[in-house]
Each structure stands twice: as structure tokens, then as C-alpha cells.
N, C-alpha and C positions, 0 to 999 in steps of 0.2 A: 751257347751262342752269346756273343757280346753285342752291345749296342754301340754304334758309332754315329757321328753326324757328318753330313756332307753339305757342300755348296755346289751348285750346278754350274757347268760351263756356259758362258754367254754365247748364244747362237750367232750373234752378229760379229763377235770378236773371239774367235777360237783361241784357246789357250788362256783365256781370262775367266776367272771364277769369282763370283760374288753373290750376294743376296742372303736371304735367311737360311738358317740351317734346317736340314731335314734329317730325321732319324731313321736308321736301318739296323737290322740284325746282320751279323756276319760271323763266320767261323774262320775267316782268313786272318792271317797275321798282318795287320795294317798299322801304318804310322801316319801321323798328320802330314799332309802334303802328297800322299799317294793318290794316284789317279785311278779311278775305278769306273766300271759300268754299273749304273744304278737304275734298277727297274722303276718306271713311273707309270702313271695311268695313261700317259701318251706314248709309251714305248721306252726303250732304253735311252739313257742320257749319260754323257760323260760327267763325272763329278770328282771333286777333290775332298779327301778326308780332312775334316776340321778337328774333330775330337774323337778320342777312342775311350773305351771303357766307361761309357756314360752310364750312370746309375739309373736303374729302371724307375726310381722315384722321381726323376726329372721329367719323365714322359707322362703327359696326362693319361689317366686310366682308360679313357675312351679311345685314345690313339693307339695304345699298345697292340690290340688285336689287329690293327690295320698295317703294322710295320711289314715292309717287304724285306727281302734278304739280298745283300750284295754277295755275289758268288765268284766274281772275277775282276782281275785288274784290267785296265784299258788296253794294255799291251798283249792281252790274251793269257797271261800267267794266272795260275791259281794258287 
């Protein structure tokens, strides 16, 4: 599994992505700019990949066990 970071789609302005980065695991072949479905505490959200191949050392140790997994692209592809 790789670690990637995403930024979420703005709910008021669809197609606009901004804000702080959130980290996820994935086994998908992703590139920056890809749009994915990211699981969150409040359900699935559209998100854009910001960074790929993030080193585990960049993630605080207490956060690593909480990382969720991105399993699909927004267009339904895997």
C-alpha cells in the first residue's frame, strides 16, 4: 500500500478543490490531479490527489493507524 494525500471538493462549488491535505492508503495507480472517492467520517467525498508516494515518516505516528483506504476513482474505475 502507498500513501497519498488529497484535498476535498468544495461542497458549494463543485469541481473546486482546496484546503488542507489529508492522507490515505491506496493500492491504485494514482497521479496528482486524479479525482477519487475518499472515505471520511461523514461518508464518501470527492477528492483530488495532491501528492503520491508520501513517506510514512511524514505522517504522525498516532495518525497512521487511523488512515482509511482509497479504493476507487470518481468515475467508477478501479
